[in-house]
C-alpha positions, 0 to 999 in steps of 0.5 A, spaced: 507 518 464 505 511 466 504 511 474 508 505 474 514 508 471 520 511 475 526 509 479 526 504 484 531 503 490 531 497 494 533 494 501 534 488 504 529 488 510 530 481 513 536 476 513 534 469 517 538 463 517 533 457 517 536 450 517 542 452 514 538 456 508 539 464 508 532 467 507 532 474 504 526 479 504 527 484 499 523 491 499 523 497 495 521 504 495 515 507 493 517 511 486 511 511 483 507 517 479 502 521 483 497 517 479 499 511 483 497 514 489 491 518 488 485 516 483 482 521 478 475 519 479 471 524 475 466 525 481 471 525 486 474 520 491 468 519 495 465 516 489 470 511 488 467 504 488 470 498 492 474 494 487 477 487 487 483 490 483 484 497 485 488 501 480 491 506 486 493 506 493 487 511 495 482 506 491 485 500 495 484 503 502 477 505 500 476 497 498 479 495 505 474 490 509 470 493 515 474 487 519 481 489 516 479 497 517 478 496 524 484 492 526 488 497 522 485 502 526 486 499 533 493 496 531 497 501 527 494 507 529 491 506 536 484 509 535 477 507 534 475 505 527 471 511 526 476 516 527 481 513 522 480 516 515 483 515 508 488 521 508 491 518 515 492 512 512 495 515 505 500 519 509 502 513 513 504 509 507 508 515 504 512 515 511 513 508 510 515 508 503 515 501 502 513 495 497 514 488 496 515 488 489 515 492 483 510 488 478 502 488 478 499 487 483 504 491 487 504 490 495 504 497 498 506 497 506 501 501 510 506 499 517 513 499 517 513 491 519 509 490 513 503 487 517 498 491 513 498 492 506 494 494 500 494 491 493 494 496 487 493 493 480 496 496 473 490 499 470 488 495 464 487 499 457 
């Protein structure tokens, strides 16, 4: 089964009227297979390389820049960056259960407001 298959729920998050124009922001629930979230690296997750086009949420988290990691730790998790780990971020993503789109790359929300996101690309065969 492809990590991109599944059923998708959607919700309208924001409705703003600007100069007579109604703007809608639609988001979707995360309904992907486990492979979308976890990398199946043969040497284990700690050997995942940082990647500009990560193919799993786990790899996308491991690819965050130091500046983004620090901001994420302080703003979302309210902790020092050295106390934040990949598993904690993965749990938060599952709790948040939101993405902006369903096509590759998928913008996966880390926090409920969508201020912090990771991008996951479809694996090229």
